[in-house]
N, C-alpha and C positions, 0 to 999 in steps of 0.2 A: 479446422480438423487436424489437417495434414501437417501447419506447421506445429502444432504442440506434438504430433508424434515424433516429427521427425528431429526433434530437439532433443539431443543427448546431455538433459542439464535434471539435474532432479527439484531444482528449484526455480521456479520463473519468474521473473523480478517486473511487473508489468505494471506502465502509468497511468492512473486513474485518478489524476487530482484535476482536472477540468473537463469540462461539455465535450472538447474534441475527442476527450481518450474512447465517451462512447458509453455504454452502461457494461453493467456485468454479464450480460447472456450469455457473450462467448465460453466463458468460466465452465459451462457446462459440456465444452468437448474439450476438456485440459481431461488428459488420462489419470486415473487412480494413483499411479505410481508418482506423480508430479505434486509438489508443493508450489502452491502463488503468493506471493511477497506481493499485497497492493500497495503500491507507490500513491499513498491518497494523500499524502503532506507535502505541500509542494516548496521548490525551494527557487520556485523563478520570482515569488514576489514574499513580500514582510507580512502578506495576511496571516492572521492565526485563526489557526481550526481550533474548534472546540472539541473537546473529549465525548462529549455526544452527537456530534455532527459524526465523527471519524466512527462511533460505535454503530449508530446507524447505517453509516456507509458498508463498515464490514458483515450487518445484521444482511443488510441487504445481498452483498455477497454470496453470504451463507445459502443462501436460495439457489445458488446453481452448483455451489461444492461446499461440502462439509468443513465445518469452523476449524476441527482439527488439519485441514489441509490448506488453511487460509495463516496468512502472516501479515503485519502491519511495517514501512516505513516510508523515509522522504521517496519522493515521485525521483530525483536522481541527486546528483551533490549538491553540494552549493557553490560550486564553480566548473559547473560544465558549459560554460564558454569561457573563451580566453580572458574577457575584462571582469570576470566574474558575474553575479547576479545582485540586486540592487538588495540584498539582505543581510544587514551587519551581525554581527560576532553575536552578541546579546541575542538578536532575535533567533540564529541558528541554534542557542542554545536551548533554548525556548523550545524549540521545535521537536531536535531530536528528544528533550525530557517530556513531550507530548506522546512520542511514539512509544518513550519504555513506558510509560505511565498506562494509555489504551491496553500495550498489549498484557500487562498485568495486571488489567482489571478487567477484559476480556478472554483469556484465557486462563488467568489463575484463578480465575471466579466461576468458568466451567468445567474447572476438573474435577471426576471424579472422587 
């Protein structure tokens, strides 16, 4: 809680792409004036997440923080280490398109 409150940023970009990241329970400690960007799509491997899988994870996160204060992104950039990650350009593009499509489906469909 102390970390979230002491952070002078409106958006918190948090990695949640693997088991090591833990569950979403800490999100309940995020102050109401902050938005959480869920880094759900891994850039470490070419594994292709599905729309259904990502929507389910967002729904799970929304148990701890309202959906309107959530967003989705990749967990990091595609060149997060000097030699890059084992993810080719086509897969990178698919992952970015997936993020955009999930965002459209989740937040456009939930608009009043």
